[in-house]
C-alpha positions as CSV (number, residue, x, y, z in Angstrom):
1,M,13.3,-6.9,-4.6
2,I,13.6,-5.2,-7.9
3,E,13.9,-8.4,-9.8
4,S,10.8,-10.1,-8.3
5,I,9.0,-6.9,-9.0
6,R,9.9,-7.0,-12.6
7,R,8.9,-10.5,-13.2
8,F,5.6,-10.0,-11.6
9,F,4.7,-7.0,-13.7
10,A,6.4,-8.6,-16.8
11,R,3.6,-11.3,-16.4
12,T,0.6,-9.0,-15.8
13,M,1.3,-5.9,-17.8
14,Q,3.3,-5.8,-21.3
15,A,5.0,-2.4,-22.2
16,P,5.2,-1.4,-25.9
17,P,7.8,-3.1,-27.9
18,D,9.5,0.1,-28.8
19,A,9.4,1.9,-25.2
20,A,12.0,4.4,-24.4
21,A,14.6,3.5,-21.8
22,E,13.1,6.3,-19.7
23,A,9.5,4.8,-20.1
24,D,10.8,1.6,-18.8
25,R,12.5,3.2,-15.8
26,E,9.2,5.0,-14.9
27,E,7.5,1.8,-15.2
28,N,9.6,-0.1,-12.7
29,E,9.8,2.9,-10.5
30,R,5.8,2.8,-10.4
31,R,5.9,-0.9,-9.8
32,R,8.2,-0.5,-6.9
33,L,5.8,2.0,-5.5
34,H,2.9,-0.5,-5.9
35,V,4.7,-3.2,-4.0
36,S,5.7,-0.8,-1.3
37,A,2.2,0.7,-0.9
38,C,0.9,-2.9,-0.5
39,A,3.5,-4.0,2.0
40,L,2.4,-1.1,3.9
41,L,-1.1,-2.1,3.9
42,L,0.0,-5.5,4.8
43,E,2.0,-4.3,7.8
44,L,-0.7,-2.7,9.1
45,A,-3.3,-5.5,8.8
46,H,-0.5,-7.5,10.8
47,A,0.2,-5.0,13.3
48,D,-2.3,-6.3,15.8
49,D,-0.8,-10.1,14.9
50,V,-4.2,-11.2,13.6
51,F,-4.9,-11.0,9.7
52,T,-8.7,-11.0,9.6
53,A,-10.7,-12.1,6.2
54,R,-12.1,-8.6,6.5
55,E,-8.7,-7.0,6.4
56,K,-7.6,-9.4,3.8
57,E,-10.6,-8.5,1.4
58,H,-9.9,-4.5,2.1
59,V,-6.5,-5.1,1.0
60,A,-7.4,-7.0,-2.2
61,A,-10.1,-4.7,-3.0
62,A,-7.9,-1.8,-2.4
63,V,-5.3,-3.2,-4.7
64,R,-7.8,-3.9,-7.5
65,R,-9.4,-0.5,-7.3
66,H,-6.4,1.7,-6.9
67,L,-4.0,0.0,-9.2
68,D,-6.5,-1.2,-11.9
69,L,-5.3,-4.8,-11.4
70,D,-7.7,-8.0,-11.9
71,D,-8.2,-10.5,-9.2
72,A,-5.2,-12.5,-10.2
73,A,-2.8,-10.0,-10.7
74,A,-3.7,-8.5,-7.3
75,R,-3.2,-11.7,-5.5
76,E,0.2,-12.0,-7.0
77,L,0.9,-8.5,-6.0
78,I,-0.2,-9.1,-2.4
79,E,2.1,-12.1,-2.4
80,L,5.0,-10.4,-3.8
81,A,4.3,-7.5,-1.2
82,E,3.8,-10.0,1.7
83,Q,7.2,-11.5,0.8
84,E,8.8,-8.0,0.7
85,R,7.3,-7.0,4.1
86,R,8.6,-10.4,5.8
87,G,12.1,-9.7,4.5
88,A,12.1,-6.1,5.4
89,I,14.2,-5.0,8.4
90,D,11.9,-1.8,8.7
91,L,9.6,0.4,7.0
92,Y,11.9,3.0,5.6
93,Q,12.5,1.0,2.5
94,F,8.8,1.2,1.4
95,T,7.9,4.9,3.2
96,S,11.0,6.5,1.8
97,L,10.0,5.5,-1.9
98,I,6.6,6.7,-1.3
99,R,7.7,9.8,0.5
100,D,9.9,10.9,-2.3
101,N,7.5,10.0,-5.1
102,Y,3.8,10.5,-4.1
103,D,2.4,13.8,-3.9
104,L,0.2,15.0,-0.9
105,G,-2.8,13.8,-2.6
106,Q,-1.5,10.1,-3.3
107,K,-0.3,10.4,0.5
108,T,-3.5,11.2,1.7
109,L,-5.4,8.8,-0.4
110,L,-2.8,6.1,1.0
111,A,-3.7,7.3,4.4
112,E,-7.5,6.8,3.7
113,I,-6.7,3.3,2.4
114,M,-4.6,2.5,5.5
115,W,-7.3,3.6,7.9
116,G,-9.6,1.5,5.7
117,V,-7.5,-1.5,6.7
118,V,-7.3,-0.5,10.4
119,L,-11.0,-0.2,10.7
120,A,-12.0,-3.1,8.6
121,D,-12.1,-5.5,11.8
122,G,-14.4,-2.8,13.3
123,E,-11.5,-2.1,16.1
124,I,-8.7,0.3,16.1
125,H,-6.0,-1.4,18.1
126,A,-3.4,0.5,19.7
127,D,-0.8,-1.2,17.9
128,E,-2.5,-0.5,14.6
129,S,-2.8,3.2,15.6
130,Y,0.7,3.6,16.6
131,L,2.0,2.1,13.5
132,L,-0.3,4.3,11.4
133,R,0.8,7.2,12.8
134,K,4.6,6.0,12.7
135,I,4.1,5.4,8.9
136,G,2.2,8.7,8.4
137,N,5.5,10.6,10.1
138,L,7.6,8.7,7.8
139,L,5.6,9.6,4.7
140,G,5.9,13.2,5.6
141,L,2.2,13.3,6.6
142,E,1.2,15.8,9.3
143,P,-1.0,14.6,11.9
144,G,-4.0,16.6,10.7
145,Y,-4.0,14.8,7.2
146,L,-4.4,11.6,9.2
147,S,-7.1,12.8,11.1
148,H,-9.1,14.0,8.2
149,A,-8.3,10.6,6.4
150,R,-9.6,8.7,9.7
151,K,-12.8,10.9,9.8
152,K,-13.5,10.5,5.9
153,V,-13.3,6.8,6.4
154,M,-15.4,6.4,9.4
155,E,-18.0,8.6,7.8
156,A,-18.0,6.3,4.6
157,R,-18.5,3.5,7.0
158,M,-21.6,5.0,8.5
159,K,-23.3,5.5,5.1
């Protein structure tokens, strides 16, 4: 997983030539976090066994906006995250990394993005709702934060 992440970001983002080893380690960690977050979004999008065009666009838009990537880099990240998602035995490899590195605000923002994926097709399927609660639990988010994120996304959709 780490090597494919390194290759992806080496092509899309060049580090300064004299960057310290610590900066490199932090950058690699950030890259792994991006792949993990994207893999969770994709897992939610596939939860009901139908990955709609709206869900695809929502994931792509979220990746572009929140990770500040252009279209090509976002597509490549999504492809890499999809490969990692398919090869994963469970969600723990993704959620543990995020749980240990994101603060509460970042986790809450991720919850909003995840609710956006769930609501992208206009329906909340039982499998999606269950999986989102499971991911929230694995991330260490209390149910109130998930409820607040859902409410915020639904209100935004009404505008």
